[in-house]
mmJSON file of the N, C-alpha and C atoms, coordinates in Angstrom:
{"data_MODEL":{"atom_site":{
"group_PDB":["ATOM","ATOM","ATOM","ATOM","ATOM","ATOM","ATOM","ATOM","ATOM","ATOM","ATOM","ATOM","ATOM","ATOM","ATOM","ATOM","ATOM","ATOM","ATOM","ATOM","ATOM","ATOM","ATOM","ATOM","ATOM","ATOM","ATOM","ATOM","ATOM","ATOM","ATOM","ATOM","ATOM","ATOM","ATOM","ATOM","ATOM","ATOM","ATOM","ATOM","ATOM","ATOM","ATOM","ATOM","ATOM","ATOM","ATOM","ATOM","ATOM","ATOM","ATOM","ATOM","ATOM","ATOM","ATOM","ATOM","ATOM","ATOM","ATOM","ATOM","ATOM","ATOM","ATOM","ATOM","ATOM","ATOM","ATOM","ATOM","ATOM","ATOM","ATOM","ATOM","ATOM","ATOM","ATOM","ATOM","ATOM","ATOM","ATOM","ATOM","ATOM","ATOM","ATOM","ATOM","ATOM","ATOM","ATOM","ATOM","ATOM","ATOM","ATOM","ATOM","ATOM","ATOM","ATOM","ATOM","ATOM","ATOM","ATOM","ATOM","ATOM","ATOM","ATOM","ATOM","ATOM","ATOM","ATOM","ATOM","ATOM","ATOM","ATOM","ATOM","ATOM","ATOM","ATOM","ATOM","ATOM","ATOM","ATOM","ATOM","ATOM","ATOM","ATOM","ATOM","ATOM","ATOM","ATOM","ATOM","ATOM","ATOM","ATOM","ATOM","ATOM","ATOM","ATOM","ATOM","ATOM","ATOM","ATOM","ATOM","ATOM","ATOM","ATOM","ATOM","ATOM","ATOM","ATOM","ATOM","ATOM","ATOM","ATOM","ATOM","ATOM","ATOM","ATOM","ATOM","ATOM","ATOM","ATOM","ATOM","ATOM","ATOM","ATOM","ATOM","ATOM","ATOM","ATOM","ATOM","ATOM","ATOM","ATOM","ATOM","ATOM","ATOM","ATOM","ATOM","ATOM","ATOM","ATOM","ATOM","ATOM","ATOM","ATOM","ATOM","ATOM","ATOM","ATOM","ATOM","ATOM","ATOM","ATOM","ATOM","ATOM","ATOM","ATOM","ATOM","ATOM","ATOM","ATOM","ATOM","ATOM","ATOM","ATOM","ATOM","ATOM","ATOM","ATOM","ATOM","ATOM","ATOM"],
"id":[1,2,3,4,5,6,7,8,9,10,11,12,13,14,15,16,17,18,19,20,21,22,23,24,25,26,27,28,29,30,31,32,33,34,35,36,37,38,39,40,41,42,43,44,45,46,47,48,49,50,51,52,53,54,55,56,57,58,59,60,61,62,63,64,65,66,67,68,69,70,71,72,73,74,75,76,77,78,79,80,81,82,83,84,85,86,87,88,89,90,91,92,93,94,95,96,97,98,99,100,101,102,103,104,105,106,107,108,109,110,111,112,113,114,115,116,117,118,119,120,121,122,123,124,125,126,127,128,129,130,131,132,133,134,135,136,137,138,139,140,141,142,143,144,145,146,147,148,149,150,151,152,153,154,155,156,157,158,159,160,161,162,163,164,165,166,167,168,169,170,171,172,173,174,175,176,177,178,179,180,181,182,183,184,185,186,187,188,189,190,191,192,193,194,195,196,197,198,199,200,201,202,203,204,205,206,207,208,209,210],
"type_symbol":["N","C","C","N","C","C","N","C","C","N","C","C","N","C","C","N","C","C","N","C","C","N","C","C","N","C","C","N","C","C","N","C","C","N","C","C","N","C","C","N","C","C","N","C","C","N","C","C","N","C","C","N","C","C","N","C","C","N","C","C","N","C","C","N","C","C","N","C","C","N","C","C","N","C","C","N","C","C","N","C","C","N","C","C","N","C","C","N","C","C","N","C","C","N","C","C","N","C","C","N","C","C","N","C","C","N","C","C","N","C","C","N","C","C","N","C","C","N","C","C","N","C","C","N","C","C","N","C","C","N","C","C","N","C","C","N","C","C","N","C","C","N","C","C","N","C","C","N","C","C","N","C","C","N","C","C","N","C","C","N","C","C","N","C","C","N","C","C","N","C","C","N","C","C","N","C","C","N","C","C","N","C","C","N","C","C","N","C","C","N","C","C","N","C","C","N","C","C","N","C","C","N","C","C","N","C","C","N","C","C"],
"label_atom_id":["N","CA","C","N","CA","C","N","CA","C","N","CA","C","N","CA","C","N","CA","C","N","CA","C","N","CA","C","N","CA","C","N","CA","C","N","CA","C","N","CA","C","N","CA","C","N","CA","C","N","CA","C","N","CA","C","N","CA","C","N","CA","C","N","CA","C","N","CA","C","N","CA","C","N","CA","C","N","CA","C","N","CA","C","N","CA","C","N","CA","C","N","CA","C","N","CA","C","N","CA","C","N","CA","C","N","CA","C","N","CA","C","N","CA","C","N","CA","C","N","CA","C","N","CA","C","N","CA","C","N","CA","C","N","CA","C","N","CA","C","N","CA","C","N","CA","C","N","CA","C","N","CA","C","N","CA","C","N","CA","C","N","CA","C","N","CA","C","N","CA","C","N","CA","C","N","CA","C","N","CA","C","N","CA","C","N","CA","C","N","CA","C","N","CA","C","N","CA","C","N","CA","C","N","CA","C","N","CA","C","N","CA","C","N","CA","C","N","CA","C","N","CA","C","N","CA","C","N","CA","C","N","CA","C","N","CA","C","N","CA","C","N","CA","C"],
"label_alt_id":[null,null,null,null,null,null,null,null,null,null,null,null,null,null,null,null,null,null,null,null,null,null,null,null,null,null,null,null,null,null,null,null,null,null,null,null,null,null,null,null,null,null,null,null,null,null,null,null,null,null,null,null,null,null,null,null,null,null,null,null,null,null,null,null,null,null,null,null,null,null,null,null,null,null,null,null,null,null,null,null,null,null,null,null,null,null,null,null,null,null,null,null,null,null,null,null,null,null,null,null,null,null,null,null,null,null,null,null,null,null,null,null,null,null,null,null,null,null,null,null,null,null,null,null,null,null,null,null,null,null,null,null,null,null,null,null,null,null,null,null,null,null,null,null,null,null,null,null,null,null,null,null,null,null,null,null,null,null,null,null,null,null,null,null,null,null,null,null,null,null,null,null,null,null,null,null,null,null,null,null,null,null,null,null,null,null,null,null,null,null,null,null,null,null,null,null,null,null,null,null,null,null,null,null,null,null,null,null,null,null],
"label_comp_id":["MET","MET","MET","SER","SER","SER","CYS","CYS","CYS","GLU","GLU","GLU","LYS","LYS","LYS","PHE","PHE","PHE","LEU","LEU","LEU","ARG","ARG","ARG","LEU","LEU","LEU","SER","SER","SER","GLN","GLN","GLN","ASN","ASN","ASN","SER","SER","SER","SER","SER","SER","VAL","VAL","VAL","THR","THR","THR","LYS","LYS","LYS","LYS","LYS","LYS","GLU","GLU","GLU","LYS","LYS","LYS","ASN","ASN","ASN","ARG","ARG","ARG","SER","SER","SER","SER","SER","SER","ASP","ASP","ASP","ASP","ASP","ASP","GLU","GLU","GLU","MET","MET","MET","THR","THR","THR","LYS","LYS","LYS","LYS","LYS","LYS","TRP","TRP","TRP","ILE","ILE","ILE","ASP","ASP","ASP","ALA","ALA","ALA","ASN","ASN","ASN","THR","THR","THR","LYS","LYS","LYS","LYS","LYS","LYS","CYS","CYS","CYS","PRO","PRO","PRO","ASN","ASN","ASN","CYS","CYS","CYS","GLY","GLY","GLY","THR","THR","THR","GLU","GLU","GLU","ILE","ILE","ILE","GLU","GLU","GLU","LYS","LYS","LYS","LYS","LYS","LYS","GLY","GLY","GLY","GLY","GLY","GLY","CYS","CYS","CYS","LYS","LYS","LYS","LYS","LYS","LYS","MET","MET","MET","HIS","HIS","HIS","CYS","CYS","CYS","TYR","TYR","TYR","ASP","ASP","ASP","CYS","CYS","CYS","LYS","LYS","LYS","HIS","HIS","HIS","VAL","VAL","VAL","PHE","PHE","PHE","ASP","ASP","ASP","TRP","TRP","TRP","ASN","ASN","ASN","LYS","LYS","LYS","LEU","LEU","LEU"],
"label_asym_id":["A","A","A","A","A","A","A","A","A","A","A","A","A","A","A","A","A","A","A","A","A","A","A","A","A","A","A","A","A","A","A","A","A","A","A","A","A","A","A","A","A","A","A","A","A","A","A","A","A","A","A","A","A","A","A","A","A","A","A","A","A","A","A","A","A","A","A","A","A","A","A","A","A","A","A","A","A","A","A","A","A","A","A","A","A","A","A","A","A","A","A","A","A","A","A","A","A","A","A","A","A","A","A","A","A","A","A","A","A","A","A","A","A","A","A","A","A","A","A","A","A","A","A","A","A","A","A","A","A","A","A","A","A","A","A","A","A","A","A","A","A","A","A","A","A","A","A","A","A","A","A","A","A","A","A","A","A","A","A","A","A","A","A","A","A","A","A","A","A","A","A","A","A","A","A","A","A","A","A","A","A","A","A","A","A","A","A","A","A","A","A","A","A","A","A","A","A","A","A","A","A","A","A","A","A","A","A","A","A","A"],
"label_entity_id":["1","1","1","1","1","1","1","1","1","1","1","1","1","1","1","1","1","1","1","1","1","1","1","1","1","1","1","1","1","1","1","1","1","1","1","1","1","1","1","1","1","1","1","1","1","1","1","1","1","1","1","1","1","1","1","1","1","1","1","1","1","1","1","1","1","1","1","1","1","1","1","1","1","1","1","1","1","1","1","1","1","1","1","1","1","1","1","1","1","1","1","1","1","1","1","1","1","1","1","1","1","1","1","1","1","1","1","1","1","1","1","1","1","1","1","1","1","1","1","1","1","1","1","1","1","1","1","1","1","1","1","1","1","1","1","1","1","1","1","1","1","1","1","1","1","1","1","1","1","1","1","1","1","1","1","1","1","1","1","1","1","1","1","1","1","1","1","1","1","1","1","1","1","1","1","1","1","1","1","1","1","1","1","1","1","1","1","1","1","1","1","1","1","1","1","1","1","1","1","1","1","1","1","1","1","1","1","1","1","1"],
"label_seq_id":[1,1,1,2,2,2,3,3,3,4,4,4,5,5,5,6,6,6,7,7,7,8,8,8,9,9,9,10,10,10,11,11,11,12,12,12,13,13,13,14,14,14,15,15,15,16,16,16,17,17,17,18,18,18,19,19,19,20,20,20,21,21,21,22,22,22,23,23,23,24,24,24,25,25,25,26,26,26,27,27,27,28,28,28,29,29,29,30,30,30,31,31,31,32,32,32,33,33,33,34,34,34,35,35,35,36,36,36,37,37,37,38,38,38,39,39,39,40,40,40,41,41,41,42,42,42,43,43,43,44,44,44,45,45,45,46,46,46,47,47,47,48,48,48,49,49,49,50,50,50,51,51,51,52,52,52,53,53,53,54,54,54,55,55,55,56,56,56,57,57,57,58,58,58,59,59,59,60,60,60,61,61,61,62,62,62,63,63,63,64,64,64,65,65,65,66,66,66,67,67,67,68,68,68,69,69,69,70,70,70],
"pdbx_PDB_ins_code":[null,null,null,null,null,null,null,null,null,null,null,null,null,null,null,null,null,null,null,null,null,null,null,null,null,null,null,null,null,null,null,null,null,null,null,null,null,null,null,null,null,null,null,null,null,null,null,null,null,null,null,null,null,null,null,null,null,null,null,null,null,null,null,null,null,null,null,null,null,null,null,null,null,null,null,null,null,null,null,null,null,null,null,null,null,null,null,null,null,null,null,null,null,null,null,null,null,null,null,null,null,null,null,null,null,null,null,null,null,null,null,null,null,null,null,null,null,null,null,null,null,null,null,null,null,null,null,null,null,null,null,null,null,null,null,null,null,null,null,null,null,null,null,null,null,null,null,null,null,null,null,null,null,null,null,null,null,null,null,null,null,null,null,null,null,null,null,null,null,null,null,null,null,null,null,null,null,null,null,null,null,null,null,null,null,null,null,null,null,null,null,null,null,null,null,null,null,null,null,null,null,null,null,null,null,null,null,null,null,null],
"Cartn_x":[0.849,0.0,0.89,0.535,1.331,1.039,1.957,1.775,0.559,0.368,-0.776,-2.099,-2.177,-3.403,-3.652,-2.588,-2.714,-3.203,-2.609,-3.007,-4.469,-4.867,-6.249,-7.216,-6.887,-7.75,-7.832,-6.698,-6.706,-7.466,-7.385,-8.141,-9.64,-10.022,-11.431,-11.947,-11.134,-11.523,-11.736,-10.823,-10.969,-12.162,-12.463,-13.645,-14.887,-14.917,-16.054,-16.224,-15.142,-15.219,-15.719,-15.235,-15.685,-17.171,-17.609,-19.02,-19.876,-19.406,-20.147,-20.22,-19.102,-19.095,-20.025,-19.991,-20.853,-22.319,-22.621,-23.983,-24.444,-23.578,-23.896,-24.103,-23.228,-23.361,-24.661,-24.992,-26.224,-27.443,-27.409,-28.531,-28.658,-27.549,-27.578,-28.1,-27.692,-28.171,-29.674,-30.144,-31.583,-32.365,-31.875,-32.564,-32.608,-31.5,-31.473,-32.472,-32.492,-33.414,-34.858,-35.166,-36.531,-36.942,-36.004,-36.312,-36.342,-35.638,-35.443,-35.992,-36.618,-37.143,-38.576,-39.243,-40.567,-40.537,-41.402,-41.453,-42.419,-42.02,-42.918,-44.153,-45.364,-46.572,-46.806,-46.115,-46.302,-45.338,-44.04,-43.038,-42.273,-42.374,-41.712,-40.284,-39.762,-38.405,-38.317,-37.258,-37.049,-36.682,-37.347,-37.118,-36.819,-35.77,-35.402,-35.829,-36.445,-36.858,-35.883,-35.295,-34.317,-34.815,-36.102,-36.656,-37.55,-38.038,-38.898,-40.343,-41.144,-42.583,-42.896,-44.164,-44.588,-44.818,-44.839,-45.041,-43.746,-43.827,-42.637,-42.769,-41.632,-41.538,-40.567,-41.019,-40.144,-39.202,-37.919,-36.928,-37.019,-37.496,-37.552,-38.764,-39.953,-41.171,-41.872,-41.336,-41.872,-43.245,-43.674,-44.953,-44.884,-45.964,-46.064,-46.966,-46.516,-47.314,-47.049,-47.91,-47.804,-47.042,-45.897,-45.035,-45.8,-46.625,-47.316,-48.423,-48.874,-49.953,-49.456,-48.149,-47.607,-47.53],
"Cartn_y":[-1.173,0.0,1.229,2.173,3.395,4.281,5.173,6.115,7.001,7.42,8.286,7.565,6.304,5.54,5.295,4.964,4.749,6.023,7.151,8.421,8.732,8.512,8.782,7.872,6.601,5.676,6.027,6.401,6.733,8.036,8.98,10.227,9.956,9.134,8.784,8.065,7.198,6.463,7.403,8.389,9.3,10.224,10.588,11.413,10.617,9.369,8.521,8.412,8.23,8.147,9.46,10.587,11.898,12.071,11.663,11.784,10.916,9.7,8.818,9.42,9.967,10.59,11.796,12.61,13.789,13.359,12.326,11.821,11.312,10.614,10.107,11.255,12.259,13.438,14.175,14.319,14.994,14.25,12.93,12.131,12.248,12.235,12.394,13.776,14.795,16.16,16.244,15.66,15.669,14.979,13.849,13.132,13.978,14.657,15.509,16.65,17.302,18.41,17.929,16.789,16.25,15.941,15.468,15.079,16.261,17.355,18.426,19.794,19.889,21.184,21.027,22.154,22.223,23.398,23.335,24.413,25.5,26.729,27.855,27.649,27.761,27.542,28.628,29.75,30.842,30.762,30.57,30.626,29.322,28.371,27.082,27.007,28.063,28.043,27.028,26.225,25.262,26.012,25.672,26.348,25.31,25.556,24.69,25.35,24.573,25.085,24.544,25.439,25.022,25.259,25.256,25.476,26.69,27.047,28.208,27.864,28.883,28.682,28.19,27.873,27.321,28.385,29.658,30.746,30.98,30.874,30.978,32.15,32.714,33.792,33.338,33.346,33.002,34.166,33.874,34.923,35.481,34.665,35.12,36.002,35.527,36.264,36.918,36.707,37.304,36.756,35.676,35.049,34.493,34.649,34.12,32.893,31.788,30.566,29.75,28.759,27.857,26.6,26.361,25.229,23.903,23.758,22.493,22.188,23.171,22.953,22.56,22.511,22.118,20.608],
"Cartn_z":[0.0,0.0,0.0,-0.841,-0.92,0.282,0.581,1.689,1.459,0.216,-0.092,0.161,-0.269,-0.075,1.42,2.162,3.597,4.289,3.936,4.532,4.219,2.977,2.582,3.34,3.478,4.205,5.69,6.292,7.716,7.963,7.045,7.195,7.071,6.12,5.963,7.2,7.77,8.963,10.142,10.32,11.449,11.263,10.041,9.785,10.153,9.806,10.124,11.63,12.375,13.833,14.42,13.895,14.373,14.106,12.923,12.583,13.496,13.806,14.704,16.098,16.59,17.913,17.94,16.909,16.833,16.815,16.052,15.972,17.332,18.033,19.365,20.343,20.295,21.155,20.857,19.579,19.188,19.736,19.666,20.152,21.671,22.386,23.844,24.225,23.497,23.752,23.524,22.437,22.141,23.251,23.739,24.811,26.079,26.402,27.598,27.454,26.307,26.074,26.196,25.605,25.671,27.112,27.932,29.308,30.271,29.977,30.956,30.571,29.428,29.0,28.497,28.404,27.775,26.806,25.807,24.808,25.244,25.004,25.239,24.368,24.962,24.156,23.11,23.223,22.273,21.094,21.383,20.302,20.08,21.008,20.822,21.323,21.94,22.483,23.623,23.633,24.711,25.986,27.113,28.378,29.443,30.232,31.342,32.644,33.53,34.84,35.874,36.662,37.662,39.088,39.287,40.615,40.62,41.801,41.91,41.646,41.441,41.265,39.852,39.638,38.349,37.282,37.667,36.706,35.928,34.624,33.776,32.806,32.45,31.464,30.379,29.142,28.026,27.766,27.672,27.419,26.0,25.067,23.675,23.384,23.756,23.382,24.572,25.776,27.017,27.414,26.807,27.147,28.569,29.35,30.71,30.664,31.305,31.293,32.546,32.778,33.929,33.506,34.119,33.791,33.895,34.93,35.181,34.179,33.446,32.488,31.099,30.919,29.615,29.518],
"occupancy":[1.0,1.0,1.0,1.0,1.0,1.0,1.0,1.0,1.0,1.0,1.0,1.0,1.0,1.0,1.0,1.0,1.0,1.0,1.0,1.0,1.0,1.0,1.0,1.0,1.0,1.0,1.0,1.0,1.0,1.0,1.0,1.0,1.0,1.0,1.0,1.0,1.0,1.0,1.0,1.0,1.0,1.0,1.0,1.0,1.0,1.0,1.0,1.0,1.0,1.0,1.0,1.0,1.0,1.0,1.0,1.0,1.0,1.0,1.0,1.0,1.0,1.0,1.0,1.0,1.0,1.0,1.0,1.0,1.0,1.0,1.0,1.0,1.0,1.0,1.0,1.0,1.0,1.0,1.0,1.0,1.0,1.0,1.0,1.0,1.0,1.0,1.0,1.0,1.0,1.0,1.0,1.0,1.0,1.0,1.0,1.0,1.0,1.0,1.0,1.0,1.0,1.0,1.0,1.0,1.0,1.0,1.0,1.0,1.0,1.0,1.0,1.0,1.0,1.0,1.0,1.0,1.0,1.0,1.0,1.0,1.0,1.0,1.0,1.0,1.0,1.0,1.0,1.0,1.0,1.0,1.0,1.0,1.0,1.0,1.0,1.0,1.0,1.0,1.0,1.0,1.0,1.0,1.0,1.0,1.0,1.0,1.0,1.0,1.0,1.0,1.0,1.0,1.0,1.0,1.0,1.0,1.0,1.0,1.0,1.0,1.0,1.0,1.0,1.0,1.0,1.0,1.0,1.0,1.0,1.0,1.0,1.0,1.0,1.0,1.0,1.0,1.0,1.0,1.0,1.0,1.0,1.0,1.0,1.0,1.0,1.0,1.0,1.0,1.0,1.0,1.0,1.0,1.0,1.0,1.0,1.0,1.0,1.0,1.0,1.0,1.0,1.0,1.0,1.0,1.0,1.0,1.0,1.0,1.0,1.0],
"B_iso_or_equiv":[0.0,0.0,0.0,0.0,0.0,0.0,0.0,0.0,0.0,0.0,0.0,0.0,0.0,0.0,0.0,0.0,0.0,0.0,0.0,0.0,0.0,0.0,0.0,0.0,0.0,0.0,0.0,0.0,0.0,0.0,0.0,0.0,0.0,0.0,0.0,0.0,0.0,0.0,0.0,0.0,0.0,0.0,0.0,0.0,0.0,0.0,0.0,0.0,0.0,0.0,0.0,0.0,0.0,0.0,0.0,0.0,0.0,0.0,0.0,0.0,0.0,0.0,0.0,0.0,0.0,0.0,0.0,0.0,0.0,0.0,0.0,0.0,0.0,0.0,0.0,0.0,0.0,0.0,0.0,0.0,0.0,0.0,0.0,0.0,0.0,0.0,0.0,0.0,0.0,0.0,0.0,0.0,0.0,0.0,0.0,0.0,0.0,0.0,0.0,0.0,0.0,0.0,0.0,0.0,0.0,0.0,0.0,0.0,0.0,0.0,0.0,0.0,0.0,0.0,0.0,0.0,0.0,0.0,0.0,0.0,0.0,0.0,0.0,0.0,0.0,0.0,0.0,0.0,0.0,0.0,0.0,0.0,0.0,0.0,0.0,0.0,0.0,0.0,0.0,0.0,0.0,0.0,0.0,0.0,0.0,0.0,0.0,0.0,0.0,0.0,0.0,0.0,0.0,0.0,0.0,0.0,0.0,0.0,0.0,0.0,0.0,0.0,0.0,0.0,0.0,0.0,0.0,0.0,0.0,0.0,0.0,0.0,0.0,0.0,0.0,0.0,0.0,0.0,0.0,0.0,0.0,0.0,0.0,0.0,0.0,0.0,0.0,0.0,0.0,0.0,0.0,0.0,0.0,0.0,0.0,0.0,0.0,0.0,0.0,0.0,0.0,0.0,0.0,0.0,0.0,0.0,0.0,0.0,0.0,0.0],
"pdbx_formal_charge":[null,null,null,null,null,null,null,null,null,null,null,null,null,null,null,null,null,null,null,null,null,null,null,null,null,null,null,null,null,null,null,null,null,null,null,null,null,null,null,null,null,null,null,null,null,null,null,null,null,null,null,null,null,null,null,null,null,null,null,null,null,null,null,null,null,null,null,null,null,null,null,null,null,null,null,null,null,null,null,null,null,null,null,null,null,null,null,null,null,null,null,null,null,null,null,null,null,null,null,null,null,null,null,null,null,null,null,null,null,null,null,null,null,null,null,null,null,null,null,null,null,null,null,null,null,null,null,null,null,null,null,null,null,null,null,null,null,null,null,null,null,null,null,null,null,null,null,null,null,null,null,null,null,null,null,null,null,null,null,null,null,null,null,null,null,null,null,null,null,null,null,null,null,null,null,null,null,null,null,null,null,null,null,null,null,null,null,null,null,null,null,null,null,null,null,null,null,null,null,null,null,null,null,null,null,null,null,null,null,null],
"auth_seq_id":[1,1,1,2,2,2,3,3,3,4,4,4,5,5,5,6,6,6,7,7,7,8,8,8,9,9,9,10,10,10,11,11,11,12,12,12,13,13,13,14,14,14,15,15,15,16,16,16,17,17,17,18,18,18,19,19,19,20,20,20,21,21,21,22,22,22,23,23,23,24,24,24,25,25,25,26,26,26,27,27,27,28,28,28,29,29,29,30,30,30,31,31,31,32,32,32,33,33,33,34,34,34,35,35,35,36,36,36,37,37,37,38,38,38,39,39,39,40,40,40,41,41,41,42,42,42,43,43,43,44,44,44,45,45,45,46,46,46,47,47,47,48,48,48,49,49,49,50,50,50,51,51,51,52,52,52,53,53,53,54,54,54,55,55,55,56,56,56,57,57,57,58,58,58,59,59,59,60,60,60,61,61,61,62,62,62,63,63,63,64,64,64,65,65,65,66,66,66,67,67,67,68,68,68,69,69,69,70,70,70],
"auth_comp_id":["MET","MET","MET","SER","SER","SER","CYS","CYS","CYS","GLU","GLU","GLU","LYS","LYS","LYS","PHE","PHE","PHE","LEU","LEU","LEU","ARG","ARG","ARG","LEU","LEU","LEU","SER","SER","SER","GLN","GLN","GLN","ASN","ASN","ASN","SER","SER","SER","SER","SER","SER","VAL","VAL","VAL","THR","THR","THR","LYS","LYS","LYS","LYS","LYS","LYS","GLU","GLU","GLU","LYS","LYS","LYS","ASN","ASN","ASN","ARG","ARG","ARG","SER","SER","SER","SER","SER","SER","ASP","ASP","ASP","ASP","ASP","ASP","GLU","GLU","GLU","MET","MET","MET","THR","THR","THR","LYS","LYS","LYS","LYS","LYS","LYS","TRP","TRP","TRP","ILE","ILE","ILE","ASP","ASP","ASP","ALA","ALA","ALA","ASN","ASN","ASN","THR","THR","THR","LYS","LYS","LYS","LYS","LYS","LYS","CYS","CYS","CYS","PRO","PRO","PRO","ASN","ASN","ASN","CYS","CYS","CYS","GLY","GLY","GLY","THR","THR","THR","GLU","GLU","GLU","ILE","ILE","ILE","GLU","GLU","GLU","LYS","LYS","LYS","LYS","LYS","LYS","GLY","GLY","GLY","GLY","GLY","GLY","CYS","CYS","CYS","LYS","LYS","LYS","LYS","LYS","LYS","MET","MET","MET","HIS","HIS","HIS","CYS","CYS","CYS","TYR","TYR","TYR","ASP","ASP","ASP","CYS","CYS","CYS","LYS","LYS","LYS","HIS","HIS","HIS","VAL","VAL","VAL","PHE","PHE","PHE","ASP","ASP","ASP","TRP","TRP","TRP","ASN","ASN","ASN","LYS","LYS","LYS","LEU","LEU","LEU"],
"auth_asym_id":["A","A","A","A","A","A","A","A","A","A","A","A","A","A","A","A","A","A","A","A","A","A","A","A","A","A","A","A","A","A","A","A","A","A","A","A","A","A","A","A","A","A","A","A","A","A","A","A","A","A","A","A","A","A","A","A","A","A","A","A","A","A","A","A","A","A","A","A","A","A","A","A","A","A","A","A","A","A","A","A","A","A","A","A","A","A","A","A","A","A","A","A","A","A","A","A","A","A","A","A","A","A","A","A","A","A","A","A","A","A","A","A","A","A","A","A","A","A","A","A","A","A","A","A","A","A","A","A","A","A","A","A","A","A","A","A","A","A","A","A","A","A","A","A","A","A","A","A","A","A","A","A","A","A","A","A","A","A","A","A","A","A","A","A","A","A","A","A","A","A","A","A","A","A","A","A","A","A","A","A","A","A","A","A","A","A","A","A","A","A","A","A","A","A","A","A","A","A","A","A","A","A","A","A","A","A","A","A","A","A"],
"auth_atom_id":["N","CA","C","N","CA","C","N","CA","C","N","CA","C","N","CA","C","N","CA","C","N","CA","C","N","CA","C","N","CA","C","N","CA","C","N","CA","C","N","CA","C","N","CA","C","N","CA","C","N","CA","C","N","CA","C","N","CA","C","N","CA","C","N","CA","C","N","CA","C","N","CA","C","N","CA","C","N","CA","C","N","CA","C","N","CA","C","N","CA","C","N","CA","C","N","CA","C","N","CA","C","N","CA","C","N","CA","C","N","CA","C","N","CA","C","N","CA","C","N","CA","C","N","CA","C","N","CA","C","N","CA","C","N","CA","C","N","CA","C","N","CA","C","N","CA","C","N","CA","C","N","CA","C","N","CA","C","N","CA","C","N","CA","C","N","CA","C","N","CA","C","N","CA","C","N","CA","C","N","CA","C","N","CA","C","N","CA","C","N","CA","C","N","CA","C","N","CA","C","N","CA","C","N","CA","C","N","CA","C","N","CA","C","N","CA","C","N","CA","C","N","CA","C","N","CA","C","N","CA","C","N","CA","C","N","CA","C","N","CA","C","N","CA","C"],
"pdbx_PDB_model_num":[1,1,1,1,1,1,1,1,1,1,1,1,1,1,1,1,1,1,1,1,1,1,1,1,1,1,1,1,1,1,1,1,1,1,1,1,1,1,1,1,1,1,1,1,1,1,1,1,1,1,1,1,1,1,1,1,1,1,1,1,1,1,1,1,1,1,1,1,1,1,1,1,1,1,1,1,1,1,1,1,1,1,1,1,1,1,1,1,1,1,1,1,1,1,1,1,1,1,1,1,1,1,1,1,1,1,1,1,1,1,1,1,1,1,1,1,1,1,1,1,1,1,1,1,1,1,1,1,1,1,1,1,1,1,1,1,1,1,1,1,1,1,1,1,1,1,1,1,1,1,1,1,1,1,1,1,1,1,1,1,1,1,1,1,1,1,1,1,1,1,1,1,1,1,1,1,1,1,1,1,1,1,1,1,1,1,1,1,1,1,1,1,1,1,1,1,1,1,1,1,1,1,1,1,1,1,1,1,1,1]
}}}
């Protein structure tokens, strides 16, 4: 095998591994977002609640809503 062919194959292999890792990271992020956030009923922005009362304010559209009713 020539050096050029080896280099090309090893680069393709590492790109594939990076793509697989990125895909796995993306899937884990999506699962976390789905489990820990709710969408603003007005604009759809994902919102995380870290405690406090159930009254929420969307940072994007300023809509006020009840966290428990979503």
